[in-house]
C-alpha positions, 0 to 999 in steps of 0.5 A: 478486494475486487469482486466479479459477479455472476447474474445469480440471485441471492437466493440461489447463491451458495454463499447466502448462509455465510455470516456477515463480515464484521470488525473483530471477527477472528477468521482464517484467510480463506474464510475471510475471503469467502465472507468478503466476496459475499459482502458487496456492500463492504468496500474495504476490509482487512485481515490483520493478525487473524482479526477482521477490520472493516473500514469506516466511510472515508472522509475527503479531507482526512483520507481522499485528498491525501490519498490522491496526492500520494497516488499522483506522486507515485504514479509519475514515478511508476510511469517513468520507471519500467519494471516497477508497478503501482496499485491502489488499495489492492488485496495483498496476501502476506501470510495465513493470518494477514491480508491487508488492503493498503492504500498504495503499493509500489513494487518491482515486477516479479520478472524483474526480481521483485518480492511479489507475484500475482496469484492465478486469481489476480491478487498480489502475493508476497510483500510489496517493496513499498507500502503507503497507508493514509492513517486517519481513524486507522492510525492506531492499527497502521502504527501498531499491529499492521506495522509489525506485520509489514516488518515481519513479512519483509515490506522494505519501506513503509510510509504512514501519512497521519492525516489528523496530525498532518505528518509523514513517517517513512520507515526503512527495513534495516537488520530486521527492524524499521528505522525512520528515514528523516528529511535531509537538510534540503527537506527531502526524503529519498527512498532507499529501495526505489532510486530517484523516488524523492519526496518534498515532505512539507510540499506534500503535506501542504498540497503544493503538488507542483513542487512535489513533482518538480523535486520528483523530476530531479530524482527521475533525472538523477544518475541513480535512477538511470542506473536503476532502470538499466539494472531492471532492464537487464533482468 
């Protein structure tokens, strides 16, 4: 959650008496937001099924490096696909009990018929079409309760990179349930929501980013991506 600060001191802040935000707290979303805004020392916290999860410090190998690869891949796709937006670790207001802060979200802009909109205070409301989570210490949550929350709220595609196991799971929402997308014979996974978003899975896992981007460029040059961009332009 991005915070804006005024020059007031802690002593004259109206939030000075709020309890600390801690993992395991059971809060309403408004109370979660108040406590989070009053805790600038906390860099990432999420509300999942009414329970607070405060993230541990992030390690480079298990989180920072995989995260940077994902953002490079998605960033190139977004740059070449007008009408599609990308955000890193945004606060997402899904429902009254769930306010995650995913590692990456790729979404169709609301003016183009997307599922989300920006609130008056600048937060994403609704379900992004695609969410990516880098799962290290958070793997149990990302593959458990958070996955169910995303499914129930209609997140169309959910990608989990389990960094300790160095494996990627890509789920597509079909008939109300998540179905695993497996790589084709060519080793690629192709998004069912974002035409042209192709992933060379093993190349990404092995930090062969030149190959990842070469394959993505093939997707961007495909007829299906061209048609998708044309459709978005007609909205």
